[in-house]
TIKOLSE-673009 format. One record per atom (N, C-alpha, C): residue in three letters; x, y, z negated. Coordinates in steps of 0.05 Angstrom, whole numbers, padded with zeros to 5 digits, always signed. Each point is the difference from the previous one (the first is absolute). Example, Ala and Ser with C-alpha at 12.3 -4.5 7.8 and 13.67 -1.06 7.14 Angstrom:
BEGIN
ALA+00264-00114-00156/ALA-00018+00024+00000/ALA+00018+00024+00000/SER-00007+00021+00014/SER+00016+00024-00001/SER-00015+00022-00014/
# end
This chain:
BEGIN
MET-00766+01420+00190/MET+00023+00009-00016/MET-00007+00016-00024/PRO-00021+00017+00000/PRO-00006+00015-00024/PRO-00007-00018-00024/ASN-00009-00025+00006/ASN-00007-00019-00021/ASN+00022-00020-00006/LEU+00024+00006+00008/LEU+00022-00018-00005/LEU+00004-00006-00029/ARG-00001-00025-00008/ARG+00003-00007-00029/ARG+00023-00019-00005/LYS+00007-00017+00019/LYS+00021-00020-00005/LYS+00021+00002+00022/VAL+00025+00001-00008/VAL+00022+00003+00019/VAL+00023-00018-00008/GLN+00013-00013+00020/GLN+00025-00015-00004/GLN+00020+00009+00021/LEU+00023+00010-00009/LEU+00021+00010+00017/LEU+00025-00017-00003/ASP+00012-00008+00023/ASP+00024-00016+00000/ASP+00021+00014+00016/GLY+00018+00015-00014/GLY+00021+00014+00014/GLY-00010+00026+00014/THR-00024+00008-00006/THR-00011+00024+00013/THR+00000+00024-00019/PRO+00007+00023+00008/PRO-00002+00024-00017/PRO-00028+00003-00012/HIS+00000+00008-00025/HIS-00026+00001-00014/HIS-00010+00028-00006/GLY+00016+00020+00006/GLY-00006+00027-00008/GLY-00027+00010+00010/TYR-00006-00004+00026/TYR-00025+00010+00011/TYR-00024-00014-00013/ILE+00002-00026-00003/ILE-00022-00016-00011/ILE-00006+00010-00029/ILE+00020+00003-00016/ILE-00004+00008-00027/ILE-00011+00029-00002/GLU+00011+00018+00016/GLU-00009+00027+00000/GLU-00029+00003+00010/ARG-00006-00016+00021/ARG-00027+00003+00012/ARG-00021-00015-00015/PHE+00006-00024-00010/PHE-00020-00018-00011/PHE+00005-00008-00030/GLY+00020+00013-00012/GLY+00008-00008-00027/GLY-00023-00001-00020/ASN-00018+00019+00000/ASN-00022+00001-00019/ASN-00020-00022+00005/ALA-00002-00010+00025/ALA-00020-00020+00007/ALA+00010-00028-00003/LEU+00026-00005+00000/LEU+00011-00027+00000/LEU-00007-00015-00026/SER-00008-00025+00004/SER-00005-00018-00023/SER+00020-00023-00001/ALA+00013-00006+00023/ALA+00020-00021+00001/ALA+00022+00009+00019/PHE+00025-00002-00009/PHE+00023+00009+00016/PHE+00023-00018-00005/LYS+00011-00013+00021/LYS+00023-00017-00002/LYS+00021+00009+00020/ILE+00025+00001-00009/ILE+00021+00011+00017/ILE+00026-00014-00003/THR+00013-00005+00023/THR+00028-00008+00001/THR+00016+00023+00012/PRO+00017+00013-00014/PRO+00014+00024+00011/PRO+00016-00008+00025/GLY+00002+00020+00019/GLY+00015-00005+00024/GLY+00030+00002-00003/VAL+00009+00010-00023/VAL+00029+00002-00006/VAL+00005-00013-00026/ARG+00025-00009-00004/ARG+00008-00012-00025/ARG+00002+00021-00022/VAL-00014-00005-00022/VAL+00001+00018-00023/VAL+00021-00012-00019/GLU+00020+00016-00009/GLU+00024-00011-00011/GLU+00000-00003-00031/THR-00012+00018-00014/THR+00003+00000-00029/THR-00027-00003-00015/PRO+00001-00008-00026/PRO-00025-00002-00015/PRO-00015+00026-00001/HIS+00015+00023-00003/HIS-00014+00026-00001/HIS-00013+00006+00027/ALA+00013-00007+00022/ALA-00011+00006+00026/ALA-00026-00016+00005/HIS+00001-00026-00008/HIS-00025-00016+00002/HIS-00022+00012-00017/THR+00007+00008-00024/THR-00020+00010-00018/THR-00012+00026+00010/LYS+00017+00019+00009/LYS-00010+00025+00010/LYS-00018-00004+00025/PHE+00008-00019+00017/PHE-00016-00006+00024/PHE-00028-00008-00008/ILE-00002-00018-00020/ILE-00026-00010-00009/ILE-00016+00022-00015/GLN+00014+00014-00018/GLN-00014+00021-00015/GLN-00012+00021+00018/GLU+00015+00008+00021/GLU-00010+00021+00018/GLU-00025-00009+00015/ILE-00001-00025+00007/ILE-00024-00011+00014/ILE-00023+00000-00020/LEU+00004-00010-00024/LEU-00022-00002-00019/LEU-00011+00027-00008/LEU+00017+00020-00002/LEU-00009+00027-00008/LEU-00018+00012+00022/GLN+00003-00010+00025/GLN-00016+00011+00021/GLN-00024-00017+00008/THR-00004-00022-00015/THR-00023-00018+00006/THR-00015-00006-00026/PRO-00015+00020-00010/PRO-00011-00003-00027/PRO-00022-00021-00003/ASN-00012-00008+00023/ASN-00022-00020-00002/ASN+00009-00028+00008/LEU+00026-00004+00003/LEU+00010-00026+00008/LEU-00006-00022-00021/ARG-00010-00023+00010/ARG-00005-00023-00018/ARG+00021-00021+00003/VAL+00011-00003+00024/VAL+00020-00021+00005/VAL+00024+00012+00014/PHE+00024-00005-00011/PHE+00024+00010+00013/PHE+00021-00022+00002/GLY+00012-00003+00024/GLY+00021-00020+00004/GLY+00025+00013+00011/TYR+00023-00008-00010/TYR+00026+00011+00008/TYR+00019-00023+00004/GLN+00011-00002+00024/GLN+00020-00021+00006/GLN+00026+00013+00009/ALA+00021-00004-00016/ALA+00026+00011+00008/ALA+00011-00016+00024/VAL+00019+00011+00014/VAL+00010-00011+00025/VAL+00021-00021-00005/ASP-00004-00024+00012/ASP+00021-00021+00001/ASP+00013-00006-00027/LEU-00017-00005-00020/LEU+00011-00006-00026/LEU-00011-00027-00010/TYR+00018-00018-00009/TYR-00009-00025-00012/TYR+00020-00007-00022/TYR-00010-00006-00023/TYR+00016-00007-00023/TYR-00013-00024-00014/PRO+00016-00022-00004/PRO-00012-00024-00012/PRO-00006+00005-00030/ASP-00018-00017-00011/ASP-00008+00003-00028/ASP+00021-00014-00018/THR+00021+00014-00007/THR+00021-00011-00018/THR+00003+00018-00024/ALA+00012-00011-00021/ALA+00006+00017-00024/ALA+00018+00023+00009/ASN-00007+00024-00010/ASN+00015+00023+00010/ASN+00001+00021-00022/ARG+00024+00009-00007/ARG+00003+00020-00021/ARG-00013+00026+00007/GLU-00004+00005+00026/GLU-00014+00025+00009/GLU-00027+00002-00013/ARG-00012-00022-00008/ARG-00027+00001-00012/ARG+00000+00011-00028/GLN+00024+00003-00012/GLN+00002+00010-00027/GLN+00005+00030-00002/THR+00007+00012+00023/THR+00006+00029-00001/THR-00007+00013+00027/PHE-00004+00026+00000/PHE-00005+00015+00024/PHE+00026+00009+00013/GLU+00002-00002+00026/GLU+00024+00009+00014/GLU+00003+00030-00001/THR-00022+00014+00000/THR+00000+00029-00001/THR-00022+00009-00019/PRO+00002+00025-00011/PRO-00021+00010-00018/PRO-00027+00001+00015/LEU-00021-00003-00016/LEU-00027+00000+00012/LEU-00008+00029+00008/LEU-00017+00001+00021/LEU-00011+00025+00007/LEU-00024+00007-00018/PRO-00009+00025-00001/PRO-00023+00006-00016/PRO-00025-00015+00010/LEU-00017-00008-00019/LEU-00024-00015+00007/LEU-00019+00018+00016/ILE-00013-00012+00020/ILE-00023+00013+00012/ILE-00024-00018-00005/THR-00024+00011+00000/THR-00025-00014-00005/THR-00017-00002+00025/HIS-00009-00024+00006/HIS-00020-00003+00021/HIS-00024-00014-00012/SER-00023+00013-00001/SER-00022-00009-00016/SER-00019-00019+00014/SER+00004-00005+00026/SER-00019-00016+00016/SER+00012-00027+00008/LEU+00026-00003+00001/LEU+00013-00024+00010/LEU-00007-00024-00017/GLU-00009-00022+00014/GLU-00007-00025-00014/GLU+00019-00023+00007/LYS+00012+00000+00023/LYS+00017-00021+00009/LYS+00026+00011+00012/LEU+00023-00009-00010/LEU+00025+00010+00010/LEU+00017-00024+00008/TYR+00009+00000+00026/TYR+00017-00021+00010/TYR+00027+00012+00008/ILE+00022-00012-00010/ILE+00027+00009+00006/ILE+00018-00023+00007/GLU+00015+00002+00021/GLU+00020-00020+00008/GLU+00026+00014+00004/GLY+00021-00009-00015/GLY+00026+00013+00002/GLY+00019-00010-00021/ASN+00022+00014-00003/ASN+00020-00006-00020/ASN-00011+00005-00027/ARG+00005-00018-00019/ARG-00013+00003-00026/ARG+00012+00023-00017/LYS+00025+00007+00005/LYS+00010+00023-00015/LYS-00014+00026+00010/ASP-00009+00000+00025/ASP-00016+00022+00009/ASP-00029-00001-00011/THR-00011-00025+00000/THR-00027-00004-00009/THR-00004+00009-00029/ASP+00019-00006-00017/ASP-00002+00008-00028/ASP-00002+00030-00003/VAL+00017+00015+00015/VAL-00001+00029-00002/VAL-00026+00011+00011/ILE-00009-00012+00022/ILE-00026+00009+00012/ILE-00023-00003-00020/ILE-00003-00025-00011/ILE-00022-00005-00018/ILE+00001+00017-00025/CYS+00024+00005-00010/CYS+00002+00016-00025/CYS-00001+00030+00005/SER-00005+00007+00025/SER-00003+00029+00006/SER-00029+00006+00008/LEU-00018-00019-00006/LEU-00029+00003+00007/LEU-00017-00005-00025/ARG-00022+00015-00001/ARG-00021-00004-00020/ARG-00025-00005+00015/LEU-00010-00025-00002/LEU-00023-00009+00016/LEU-00021-00011-00018/PRO-00018+00017-00010/PRO-00019-00009-00021/PRO-00021-00019+00010/ARG-00004-00003+00027/ARG-00020-00019+00010/ARG+00012-00024+00015/VAL+00026-00001+00001/VAL+00012-00022+00016/VAL-00004-00027-00014/ARG-00008-00020+00016/ARG-00005-00027-00010/ARG+00023-00019+00008/TYR+00012+00006+00023/TYR+00020-00018+00011/TYR+00026+00015+00005/LEU+00022-00012-00008/LEU+00027+00007+00009/LEU+00010-00025+00013/ALA+00000+00000+00027/ALA+00005-00025+00014/ALA+00021+00004+00022/ASP+00012-00022+00009/ASP+00018+00001+00023/ASP-00017-00004+00026/ARG+00012+00000+00023/ARG-00015-00001+00025/ARG-00015-00026+00004/TYR+00009-00021-00015/TYR-00013-00026+00003/TYR-00022-00005-00021/GLY-00007+00021-00015/GLY-00021-00003-00020/GLY+00009-00011-00026/GLY+00026-00004-00004/GLY+00011-00010-00025/GLY+00004+00023-00020/GLU-00001-00006-00026/GLU+00006+00021-00020/GLU+00027+00012+00005/LEU+00002+00026+00001/LEU+00025+00014+00004/LEU+00019-00004-00023/LEU+00024-00009+00005/LEU+00019-00005-00021/LEU+00013+00026-00010/LEU-00003+00006-00025/LEU+00011+00024-00013/LEU+00021-00008-00020/GLY+00022+00016-00002/GLY+00020-00005-00019/GLY-00008+00007-00028/LEU+00013-00013-00020/LEU-00006+00007-00028/LEU+00005+00029-00006/CYS+00016+00013+00016/CYS+00005+00029-00004/CYS-00026+00016+00002/CYS-00021-00011+00013/CYS-00025+00014+00003/CYS-00018+00000-00025/LEU+00007-00016-00019/LEU-00017-00004-00023/LEU-00006+00026-00015/GLN+00020+00016-00004/GLN-00004+00025-00015/GLN-00020+00018+00014/THR+00002+00002+00027/THR-00019+00016+00015/THR-00028-00012-00001/ILE-00002-00026+00003/ILE-00027-00013-00001/ILE-00013+00005-00027/GLY+00016+00001-00021/GLY-00010+00005-00027/GLY-00012+00027-00003/LEU+00005+00019+00018/LEU-00012+00026-00001/LEU-00028+00001+00011/GLY-00009-00022+00012/GLY-00027-00002+00009/GLY-00007+00009+00028/PRO+00018-00001+00019/PRO-00007+00009+00027/PRO-00018-00019+00016/PHE-00003-00025-00009/PHE-00015-00020+00015/PHE-00021-00014-00018/PRO-00019+00014-00011/PRO-00018-00012-00020/PRO-00019-00021+00012/LYS-00004+00000+00027/LYS-00019-00019+00012/LYS+00015-00024+00013/LEU+00025-00002-00004/LEU+00016-00022+00013/LEU-00010-00027-00009/VAL-00004-00019+00020/VAL-00009-00026-00006/VAL+00022-00021+00000/SER+00023+00006+00011/SER+00022-00019+00000/SER+00027+00014-00002/LEU+00019-00013-00013/LEU+00026+00012-00004/LEU+00022-00021+00003/HIS+00020+00005+00015/HIS+00022-00019+00005/HIS+00026+00014-00007/LEU+00013-00010-00021/LEU+00025+00013-00011/LEU+00024-00019+00004/GLY+00022+00012+00009/GLY+00024-00015+00005/GLY+00024+00010-00017/GLY+00016-00019-00010/GLY+00024+00006-00015/GLY+00025-00009+00013/SER+00021-00002-00016/SER+00027-00006+00012/SER+00011-00026-00010/ARG-00017-00017-00013/ARG+00010-00025-00011/ARG+00003-00021+00022/HIS+00024-00010+00003/HIS+00005-00023+00018/HIS-00012-00025-00012/PRO-00012-00017+00016/PRO-00013-00024-00011/PRO+00018-00018-00018/TYR+00027+00001+00005/TYR+00018-00017-00016/TYR+00018+00015-00019/SER-00007+00025-00005/SER+00016+00016-00019/SER-00006-00008-00028/THR+00019+00006-00018/THR-00002-00006-00028/THR-00007+00025-00016/PRO-00009-00003-00025/PRO-00005+00024-00017/PRO+00023+00019-00002/GLN+00025-00011+00001/GLN+00024+00016-00003/GLN+00003+00018+00025/ALA-00013-00006+00022/ALA+00003+00015+00024/ALA-00022+00021+00004/ARG-00014+00007-00021/ARG-00023+00018+00003/ARG+00008+00028+00009/ASP-00017+00011+00016/ASP+00004+00027+00010/ASP-00006+00019-00023/PRO+00019+00018-00007/PRO-00005+00019-00023/PRO-00024+00019+00005/LEU-00008+00004+00025/LEU-00023+00017+00005/LEU-00026-00014-00004/ASN+00001-00027-00003/ASN-00025-00015-00002/ASN-00017+00008-00024/SER+00013+00002-00023/SER-00014+00007-00025/SER-00011+00028+00001/GLN+00016+00018+00012/GLN-00009+00028+00002/GLN-00026+00002+00016/ASN-00001-00015+00022/ASN-00024+00001+00017/ASN-00024-00015-00013/LEU+00005-00024-00011/LEU-00022-00015-00012/LEU-00011+00013-00025/ALA+00014+00019-00012/ALA-00010+00015-00022/ALA-00025+00016+00008/HIS-00004+00005+00026/HIS-00023+00014+00010/HIS-00022-00018+00010/LEU+00004-00027-00002/LEU-00019-00018+00011/LEU-00028+00002-00013/LEU+00000+00002-00026/LEU-00026+00001-00014/LEU-00016+00025+00008/ASP+00013+00023+00001/ASP-00014+00024+00009/ASP-00010-00002+00028/ALA+00017-00013+00018/ALA-00008-00003+00028/ALA-00025-00017+00002/LEU+00000-00022-00014/LEU-00023-00019+00002/LEU-00025+00012-00012/LYS+00002+00016-00021/LYS-00023+00014-00011/LYS-00011+00021+00019/ALA+00017+00010+00018/ALA-00009+00021+00019/ALA-00014-00011+00025/VAL-00002-00027+00002/VAL-00014-00012+00023/VAL-00023-00018-00010/PRO-00020+00012-00012/PRO-00021-00016-00013/PRO-00017-00017+00019/GLU+00001+00006+00026/GLU-00016-00016+00019/GLU+00016-00023+00012/LEU+00024-00004-00010/LEU+00018-00020+00012/LEU-00012-00029-00002/ARG+00000-00014+00023/ARG-00009-00028+00001/ARG+00023-00019+00003/ALA+00021+00008+00013/ALA+00022-00018+00007/ALA+00026+00013-00007/LEU+00018-00014-00014/LEU+00026+00010-00008/LEU+00021-00021+00008/THR+00020+00009+00016/THR+00021-00018+00008/THR+00027+00012-00008/PHE+00017-00017-00013/PHE+00027+00007-00006/PHE+00019-00017+00017/GLN+00020+00012+00011/GLN+00019-00014+00017/GLN+00029+00007-00008/HIS+00016-00020-00005/HIS+00028+00004-00009/HIS+00002+00018-00025/VAL-00019-00003-00018/VAL+00000+00016-00024/VAL+00010-00016-00024/ASP+00017+00012-00016/ASP+00011-00013-00025/ASP-00016+00011-00023/PHE-00016-00017-00013/PHE-00017+00008-00023/PHE+00015+00000-00026/GLU+00026-00007+00000/GLU+00017+00002-00023/GLU-00011-00014-00024/ASP-00003-00027+00003/ASP-00009-00017-00022/ASP-00029+00006-00009/GLY-00016+00008+00019/GLY-00029+00003-00005/GLY-00008+00025-00014/LYS+00018+00017-00008/LYS-00008+00023-00017/LYS-00018+00020+00014/TYR+00000+00000+00027/TYR-00017+00018+00015/TYR-00026-00014+00009/LEU+00002-00026+00006/LEU-00023-00014+00012/LEU-00024+00000-00019/LEU+00004-00010-00024/LEU-00022-00002-00020/LEU-00009+00027-00010/LYS+00020+00017-00006/LYS-00006+00027-00010/LYS-00019+00015+00018/CYS+00005-00002+00026/CYS-00016+00015+00019/CYS-00026-00013+00007/LEU+00000-00025+00009/LEU-00024-00013+00009/LEU-00019-00007-00022/GLY+00010-00001-00025/GLY-00018-00006-00022/GLY-00009+00024-00016/THR+00007+00024+00009/THR-00006+00024-00014/THR-00027+00011+00008/ALA-00016+00011-00019/ALA-00026+00012+00006/ALA+00003+00023+00019/GLY-00018+00001+00020/GLY+00001+00022+00019/GLY+00018-00006+00024/CYS+00013-00022+00000/CYS+00018-00007+00022/CYS-00013-00018+00021/CYS-00006+00011+00024/CYS-00011-00016+00022/CYS-00024-00016-00009/PRO-00021+00012-00010/PRO-00023-00015-00010/PRO-00014-00017+00021/LYS+00003+00007+00026/LYS-00014-00015+00021/LYS+00019-00019+00015/LEU+00024-00005-00010/LEU+00019-00016+00014/LEU-00010-00029+00004/GLU+00003-00011+00024/GLU-00009-00027+00007/GLU+00023-00017+00009/TRP+00019+00011+00015/TRP+00022-00016+00010/TRP+00026+00011-00011/LEU+00017-00018-00010/LEU+00027+00006-00008/LEU+00019-00019+00014/THR+00020+00012+00014/THR+00019-00016+00016/THR+00028+00008-00007/LEU+00017-00020-00005/LEU+00029+00004-00006/LEU+00016-00014+00021/LEU+00015+00016+00016/LEU+00016-00011+00022/LEU+00030+00002-00007/ARG+00012-00023-00006/ARG+00029-00001-00006/ARG+00008+00020-00021/CYS-00016+00000-00022/CYS+00006+00018-00023/CYS+00014-00017-00021/GLY+00009+00014-00021/GLY+00014-00014-00022/GLY-00006+00013-00027/GLY+00012-00012-00021/GLY-00003+00012-00026/GLY-00028-00004-00013/TYR-00013-00023+00007/TYR-00026-00006-00012/TYR-00003-00030-00001/THR-00019-00009-00016/THR-00005-00029-00003/THR-00030-00006+00004/MET-00006-00026+00002/MET-00027-00008+00003/MET-00016+00006-00025/ARG+00012-00002-00023/ARG-00013+00007-00025/ARG-00008+00029-00001/GLU+00018+00018+00010/GLU-00006+00029+00001/GLU-00023+00006+00019/LEU-00002-00015+00022/LEU-00022+00003+00018/LEU-00026-00007-00014/ARG+00001-00023-00014/ARG-00024-00008-00015/ARG-00008+00022-00020/GLU+00019+00011-00015/GLU-00006+00020-00020/GLU-00013+00025+00013/ALA+00010+00007+00024/ALA-00011+00024+00013/ALA-00029-00006+00009/VAL-00005-00024+00010/VAL-00027-00007+00009/VAL-00019-00001-00025/GLU+00010-00012-00022/GLU-00016-00001-00024/GLU-00007+00027-00011/ALA+00020+00018+00000/ALA-00004+00027-00010/ALA-00022+00014+00016/ARG+00000-00004+00027/ARG-00020+00013+00016/ARG-00028-00012-00005/GLN-00001-00026-00005/GLN-00025-00013-00007/GLN-00013+00011-00025/GLN+00017+00008-00019/GLN-00009+00010-00026/GLN-00006+00029+00000/ARG+00006+00014+00022/ARG-00005+00029+00001/ARG-00028+00006+00009/ASN-00013+00017-00013/ASN-00027+00009+00008/ASN+00002+00017+00026/GLY-00016-00007+00020/GLY+00000+00016+00024/GLY+00021-00008+00021/ALA+00017-00019-00006/ALA+00021-00009+00019/ALA-00011-00023+00017/HIS+00004+00003+00026/HIS-00008-00022+00018/HIS+00020-00023-00003/PRO-00010-00025-00004/PRO+00019-00022-00001/PRO+00013-00005+00027/LEU+00026-00008-00001/LEU+00014-00006+00024/LEU-00013-00024+00014/ALA-00003+00002+00026/ALA-00011-00022+00016/ALA+00022-00016+00013/ARG+00023+00013+00005/ARG+00022-00014+00014/ARG+00027+00009-00010/LEU+00018-00019-00005/LEU+00027+00006-00009/LEU+00019-00017+00016/ALA+00018+00013+00015/ALA+00019-00014+00017/ALA+00028+00007-00008/ALA+00018-00020-00001/ALA+00028+00005-00005/ALA+00016-00016+00020/HIS+00013+00014+00018/HIS+00016-00013+00021/HIS+00029+00004-00005/GLY+00015-00022-00003/GLY+00029+00002-00006/GLY+00003+00003-00030/TRP-00003-00022-00016/TRP+00002+00002-00029/TRP+00028+00008-00008/PRO+00002+00018-00021/PRO+00027+00010-00008/PRO+00017-00022-00011/ILE+00026+00000+00008/ILE+00019-00020-00010/ILE+00008+00005-00029/ASP-00005+00025-00010/ASP+00008+00007-00027/ASP-00022-00005-00020/ASP-00021-00016+00007/ASP-00022-00006-00019/ASP+00012-00018-00022/PRO-00001+00010-00026/PRO+00012-00015-00022/PRO-00019-00020-00012/SER-00025-00003+00010/SER-00020-00016-00013/SER+00007-00030+00002/GLY-00008-00014-00021/GLY+00001-00029+00001/GLY-00021-00011+00018/ARG+00003-00025+00009/ARG-00019-00012+00019/ARG-00028-00002-00012/GLU-00002-00008-00026/GLU-00026-00003-00012/GLU-00015+00027-00002/GLU+00015+00021-00008/GLU-00013+00026-00002/GLU-00009+00010+00027/HIS+00017-00004+00020/HIS-00006+00009+00027/HIS-00024-00014+00011/GLU-00001-00027-00003/GLU-00022-00015+00011/GLU-00026+00005-00015/GLY+00002+00005-00026/GLY-00024+00006-00016/GLY-00013+00026+00008/ALA+00017+00020+00004/ALA-00011+00026+00009/ALA-00011-00002+00028/ARG+00014-00015+00017/ARG-00010-00003+00028/ARG-00027-00014+00001/ASP-00003-00022-00016/ASP-00025-00014-00001/ASP-00023+00018-00009/TRP+00005+00017-00020/TRP-00020+00018-00010/TRP-00008+00020+00021/LEU+00020+00011+00015/LEU-00006+00020+00021/LEU-00017-00013+00022/LYS+00006-00025+00007/LYS-00015-00013+00021/LYS-00030-00002-00006/ARG-00006+00000-00026/ARG-00028-00003-00008/ARG-00015+00027+00002/VAL+00014+00022+00000/VAL-00014+00026-00002/VAL+00004+00018+00025/VAL+00020-00006+00016/VAL+00005+00016+00024/VAL+00007-00018+00024/ASP-00001+00011+00024/ASP+00010-00014+00023/ASP+00030+00004+00000/LEU+00014-00020-00012/LEU+00029+00002-00003/LEU+00015-00012+00023/ARG+00019+00015+00012/ARG+00015-00010+00023/ARG+00030+00005-00006/VAL+00015-00021-00004/VAL+00028+00001-00006/VAL+00015-00016+00022/THR+00017+00014+00015/THR+00014-00013+00022/THR+00030+00009-00001/PRO+00018-00017+00011/PRO+00028+00008+00001/PRO+00006+00023+00019/TYR-00018+00004+00019/TYR+00003+00023+00019/TYR-00028+00006+00010/SER-00003+00023+00013/SER-00026+00009+00008/SER-00003-00002+00030/THR-00022-00012+00009/THR-00008+00000+00028/THR-00021+00022+00004/ASP-00005+00006+00026/ASP-00021+00020+00005/ASP-00027-00009-00011/GLN-00005-00026+00001/GLN-00026-00010-00010/GLN-00001+00003-00030/GLU+00022-00007-00014/GLU+00000+00001-00029/GLU-00001+00029-00010/ARG+00013+00018+00015/ARG+00001+00028-00008/ARG-00028+00013+00003/ALA-00015-00008+00020/ALA-00028+00007+00004/ALA-00005+00029-00008/ASN+00012+00018+00015/ASN-00001+00028-00006/ASN-00028+00010-00007/TYR-00003+00015-00022/TYR-00026+00008-00010/TYR-00015+00018+00020/LEU+00013+00019+00012/LEU-00013+00018+00018/LEU-00011-00015+00024/ARG+00015-00019+00010/ARG-00010-00016+00023/ARG-00022-00019-00009/SER+00004-00014-00022/SER-00018-00022-00008/SER-00026+00011-00011/VAL+00001+00021-00016/VAL-00024+00009-00014/VAL-00012+00025+00013/GLU+00018+00019+00007/GLU-00009+00025+00011/GLU-00004+00000+00030/GLY+00010-00021+00013/GLY-00005-00003+00029/GLY+00016+00019+00018/ILE+00024+00009-00009/ILE+00016+00018+00016/ILE+00011-00016+00025/GLY+00001+00013+00023/GLY+00010-00012+00024/GLY+00029-00007-00001/LEU+00009-00018+00018/LEU+00027-00009+00000/LEU+00020+00020+00011/ASP-00009+00018+00018/ASP+00018+00021+00010/ASP-00017+00025+00006/VAL+00001+00019-00018/VAL-00017+00023+00003/VAL+00009+00019+00023/PHE+00024-00006+00012/PHE+00009+00016+00022/PHE-00006-00012+00028/GLU-00013-00023-00001/GLU-00007-00013+00026/GLU-00027+00011+00009/
# end
């Protein structure tokens, strides 16, 4: 017991373990024994544990009896409650969270984790964060992050006239957010409206933006064209010090694409020659090929 380093608790009180072994723990995963009701309560629960475990490398938190499907949701554009003050944990490298996404956004934006490489769910997939998190990410709390999964509120069949007014406010912080994660290898957007490409090229083609990026995935996004994807890839190729994209996937092509067939096919043919291009009407688990699982080797269920 004096050498206790790794603990997993499922519905068991954690007070004694943290008080007795907090300084020694390197990995701690917990499912609370009671339902935690609010984003602030979840955040305080996690913050209190992290403040007492300064040498922790891996932390997992699973909320009780929560499941929410991956659908477009306006909650991703705004916080339900004000954020709590940031706390810093200087040792944590891997963070796993499973729960309601409105809670997850508040939790993540209340932490400063300068060594964290993964923000993942319990199955090893990139943790889905709302666009409302972009402003906080831009402040630089996760400089070692290797993957980022961002979700918006765009329904796959919505039109430009139906745009969420909060979308532009949040995407105005996208460039700063991407510059603040210089180690990023994989970037996924889900249900995000790029508003006629004005954010896609501006960010991905800008100097200092994700210089090590290898995978770009668009899941049921809108407001962009194949020509704009080509321009973003070309801009990165011409940048000194920027890693060329190895893989570009677009699942669920936007119905509001104004491109003519010749322009679309010409850009697509060019992209096929320079990247592993995958364009499908919908995404399967195989096509999605999660970066953390495929490249980083994260397990399928870290709570098993």
